[in-house]
C-alpha positions in Angstrom: 91.3 107.8 120.8 92.3 110.8 118.6 95.4 112.6 119.4 95.8 114.8 116.3 98.2 117.4 117.5 101.8 116.8 118.3 102.8 118.0 121.8 106.3 118.6 123.2 107.7 115.4 124.8 108.1 115.3 128.6 111.4 114.3 130.1 111.8 110.6 129.8 111.7 108.7 133.1 114.6 106.4 133.9 113.9 102.8 132.9 115.3 100.6 135.6 114.8 97.3 133.9 117.2 95.9 131.3 116.3 93.4 128.7 117.3 90.4 130.8 115.2 91.7 133.7 112.2 92.2 131.5 112.3 88.6 130.2 112.9 87.3 133.7 109.7 88.6 135.1 107.4 87.9 132.2 104.7 85.2 132.1 105.7 81.6 131.4 105.7 80.1 127.9 102.4 79.9 126.0 100.2 76.9 126.8 100.3 73.9 124.6 97.4 72.2 123.1 93.8 73.4 122.7 92.0 76.2 124.6 90.4 75.6 127.9 87.0 76.7 129.3 86.9 80.4 130.4 88.8 80.9 133.6 87.2 82.1 136.8 89.0 85.4 137.0 91.0 88.0 135.0 94.7 87.6 134.1 97.4 89.3 136.0 98.9 92.4 134.3 102.1 93.8 135.8 103.9 96.9 134.4 107.5 96.3 133.5 108.8 99.6 134.7 107.6 102.5 137.0 107.3 104.8 134.0 107.0 104.8 130.2 109.4 103.0 127.9 108.9 106.0 125.6 107.7 109.3 127.1 106.9 111.0 123.8 103.4 110.7 122.2 102.5 107.1 121.4 98.7 106.6 121.7 97.1 103.3 120.6 100.4 101.3 120.1 100.6 98.2 118.0 103.9 96.3 118.3 105.3 94.0 115.6 108.5 92.0 116.1 110.6 91.3 113.0 114.2 89.8 113.1 114.9 91.1 116.6 113.5 94.6 116.0 110.4 95.9 117.7 108.1 98.3 115.7 105.5 100.3 117.6 102.8 101.9 115.3 100.7 104.6 116.8 97.8 107.0 116.2 98.5 110.1 114.0 100.5 112.9 115.6 99.4 115.8 113.4 102.5 115.4 111.2 102.7 111.6 110.5 99.5 109.7 109.6 100.9 106.4 111.0 104.0 107.1 113.1 106.3 104.3 114.0 108.9 103.8 116.8 111.6 101.2 116.7 113.7 99.4 119.4 116.1 96.5 119.6 115.7 95.9 123.4 112.1 97.0 124.3 113.7 99.6 126.6 115.1 102.3 124.2 112.8 103.5 121.5 113.1 106.1 118.7 110.7 107.7 116.3 111.6 107.0 112.7 108.8 108.5 110.6 105.5 107.7 108.8 104.8 104.2 107.4 101.7 105.4 105.4 102.6 108.8 103.9 100.0 108.5 101.1 96.4 107.9 102.3 93.8 106.1 100.3 91.3 108.2 98.3 88.4 107.7 100.7 90.3 109.0 103.7 90.3 112.6 105.1 93.7 113.6 106.3 94.2 114.0 110.1 92.0 111.2 111.4 94.1 108.0 111.2 93.8 106.2 114.5 94.6 102.9 116.2 96.8 101.1 113.7 97.2 97.4 114.0 100.0 95.7 112.1 100.6 92.0 111.6 102.2 89.6 109.2 100.2 89.4 105.9 99.2 85.8 105.2 99.9 86.5 101.5 103.4 87.8 102.3 104.8 91.0 103.8 102.8 92.9 106.3 99.3 94.3 106.7 98.0 97.4 108.5 94.4 97.8 109.7 93.7 101.5 110.6 90.8 103.9 111.5 90.2 106.8 109.2 87.4 109.3 108.5 85.4 108.5 105.4 84.6 111.8 103.9 81.8 110.3 101.8 79.8 108.7 104.6 80.9 111.1 107.4 81.9 108.4 109.9 85.1 106.7 111.0 85.8 103.4 109.1 88.4 100.7 109.0 90.9 100.4 106.2 93.5 97.7 105.3 96.9 98.5 103.7 99.8 96.2 102.9 103.6 96.6 102.5 106.6 94.3 101.8 108.5 96.1 104.7 107.5 96.8 108.3 108.6 100.4 107.7 106.3 100.7 104.7 105.1 102.4 102.8 101.8 100.7 103.5 99.4 101.2 100.6 95.6 100.8 100.5 94.5 101.0 96.8 90.8 100.5 97.6 88.4 103.4 96.9 86.2 102.3 99.8 86.9 101.2 103.4 87.5 97.6 104.4 84.8 97.7 107.0 82.3 100.4 108.0 79.1 99.8 110.0 77.3 102.9 108.9 74.1 101.9 110.7 76.0 101.7 114.0 77.9 105.0 113.5 81.0 103.6 111.9 83.7 101.1 112.9 87.1 101.7 114.6 89.9 100.0 116.6 90.5 96.8 114.5 93.0 94.2 115.6 93.8 90.7 114.3 93.7 87.6 116.4 95.8 84.9 114.7 95.5 81.1 115.3 96.2 77.9 113.5 92.5 77.8 112.5 92.6 81.2 110.8 92.5 84.9 111.5 89.7 86.8 113.3 89.2 90.5 113.2 87.9 92.2 116.3 86.8 95.9 116.4 84.4 98.4 118.0 81.2 100.0 116.4 81.8 103.7 116.8 78.3 105.0 117.3 77.1 102.1 119.5 79.5 101.0 122.3 79.9 97.4 121.4 82.8 95.1 120.4 82.5 92.7 117.5 84.4 89.8 115.9 84.3 88.1 112.6 86.4 85.5 110.7 88.8 86.8 108.0 88.9 85.0 104.6 91.9 83.9 102.6 94.8 86.3 102.8 92.8 88.4 105.3 91.5 90.3 102.3 87.8 90.1 103.3 85.5 89.2 106.1 83.6 85.8 106.1 80.2 85.2 107.7 78.5 87.6 110.0 79.8 89.7 112.9 79.4 88.4 116.4 78.9 90.9 119.3 81.4 90.0 122.0 80.8 92.8 124.6 78.8 95.9 125.4 79.5 98.3 128.3 78.2 96.9 131.5 80.5 97.4 134.5 80.4 100.7 136.4 84.1 101.5 135.8 83.6 101.5 132.1 81.4 104.6 132.2 79.3 103.3 129.3 82.3 103.1 126.9 84.2 100.0 125.7 86.8 100.3 122.9 90.3 99.3 121.7 89.7 95.5 121.8 92.4 92.9 121.4 92.2 89.1 121.9 95.0 87.1 123.5 95.4 83.6 124.9 96.5 83.5 128.6 96.9 80.2 130.4 95.0 78.4 127.6 91.9 80.7 127.8 91.0 83.4 125.2 90.6 86.8 126.8 89.1 89.9 125.3 91.1 92.9 126.5 89.6 96.3 126.0 89.7 99.9 127.1 86.8 101.4 129.1 85.6 104.9 130.1 86.8 108.2 128.4 90.3 108.4 127.1 90.6 112.0 128.2 90.2 111.1 131.9 92.1 109.4 134.7 89.2 106.8 134.8 90.3 105.3 131.5 91.5 101.8 132.2 92.0 98.3 130.7 89.6 95.4 131.3 89.6 91.8 130.3 86.8 89.1 130.1 87.2 85.4 129.3 85.7 84.0 126.1 84.8 80.5 125.0 86.4 81.2 121.6 87.7 84.1 119.6 84.1 84.5 118.3 82.6 84.3 121.8 80.6 84.0 123.8 82.4 86.2 126.3 81.6 86.9 129.9 79.4 90.0 130.3 81.2 92.8 132.1 78.5 93.0 134.8 78.9 93.3 138.6 79.5 89.6 139.2 81.9 88.8 136.4 85.6 89.1 135.5 85.1 92.4 133.9 83.7 94.0 137.0 87.0 95.7 137.7 89.8 96.8 135.4 93.0 94.7 135.1 95.1 97.9 134.8 94.0 101.3 136.0 95.6 104.7 136.9 98.7 104.2 139.1 102.2 105.5 139.7 103.7 106.8 136.5 100.7 106.1 134.3 97.3 107.9 134.2 94.4 106.6 132.2 96.0 103.5 130.6 94.3 102.2 127.4 94.7 100.8 123.9 96.1 97.3 124.7 97.8 95.2 122.1 100.0 92.1 122.4 103.2 90.7 121.1 105.6 87.9 122.0 109.2 88.5 123.3 111.4 85.5 123.9 108.4 83.2 124.1 106.5 85.4 126.6 103.3 87.5 126.2 103.8 91.3 126.5 101.0 93.9 126.5 101.7 97.3 125.0 99.5 100.3 125.9 99.5 104.0 126.3 98.9 106.3 129.3 99.2 110.0 130.2 102.8 110.6 131.4 103.5 112.5 134.6 100.5 111.6 136.8 98.0 114.0 135.2 95.8 114.0 132.1 97.3 116.1 129.3 100.5 116.3 127.4 101.7 113.1 125.9 100.5 109.5 126.2 103.7 107.5 126.4 104.4 103.9 125.4 104.2 101.4 128.3 104.7 97.6 128.5 103.4 95.0 130.9 103.7 91.3 131.5 100.6 89.2 131.3 100.1 86.0 133.3 97.2 83.6 134.1 94.9 84.4 137.0 96.2 83.7 140.4 94.5 81.4 143.0 91.0 82.5 143.9 
């Protein structure tokens, strides 16, 4: 997860897909009506190019779309605490700076990971992020807000938004938004498990008790599940997640079907949808992970990061993929 030191960018691979081609191969429009029962298999994930859309360092990307501009927020790079890239076509991206140049008082500089940016129900935008809590000595989750997608995002709280100290801390938060309200999903850092809980009015607090959605179970996960994100595909809620070690080529993205955003979800055991990753190391991308989702022209797109150049090391570039319902069994 952590990529604290900036590394020289590798030469950018040619992107052969223009904006019209991207939209043309994406999944169909979102399903109407209510959610269905969990599907029999995992959704189909298809990379949109044979290389990264951005070959510089962009781990744990979270993409926000505002007025035709795409903003990709990433893990700290050793200079910027929350770097951001922008694009107007999803193909050409440029780094534009730091959206949270001033950290909250509880945060130790250099450990801001996995930002997740969304519209703030109270107006403007909200940023959930991981950071090292110097008081408790573990990674915790903070929440900052800004009137602009370019920040500055500010977290005035003297304490983290969420921190499961008894489980070794909390990381990798993301927001699932529905007409019934928002749900926060995250990982407990010391115990490899993924959790979800309802957010209260304005997303300013958690409501109720956390529900455990998933623990590591499939062999490919290597005992690690992290980086969760919920998305509806073909009328079914899926929990997407990263599995295995991010420093290896075995790092990959899995998905399991859930009855609701608060579960229950299929267990990633040998006979379930999570038995194999939906996206693993392949041509142009080694160790894909950190999935997040956004809509482009009415279609669902997954953003993720992977080592560029076919080997582990160097930069983890920004990649995009289309997501569509499971095919015939």
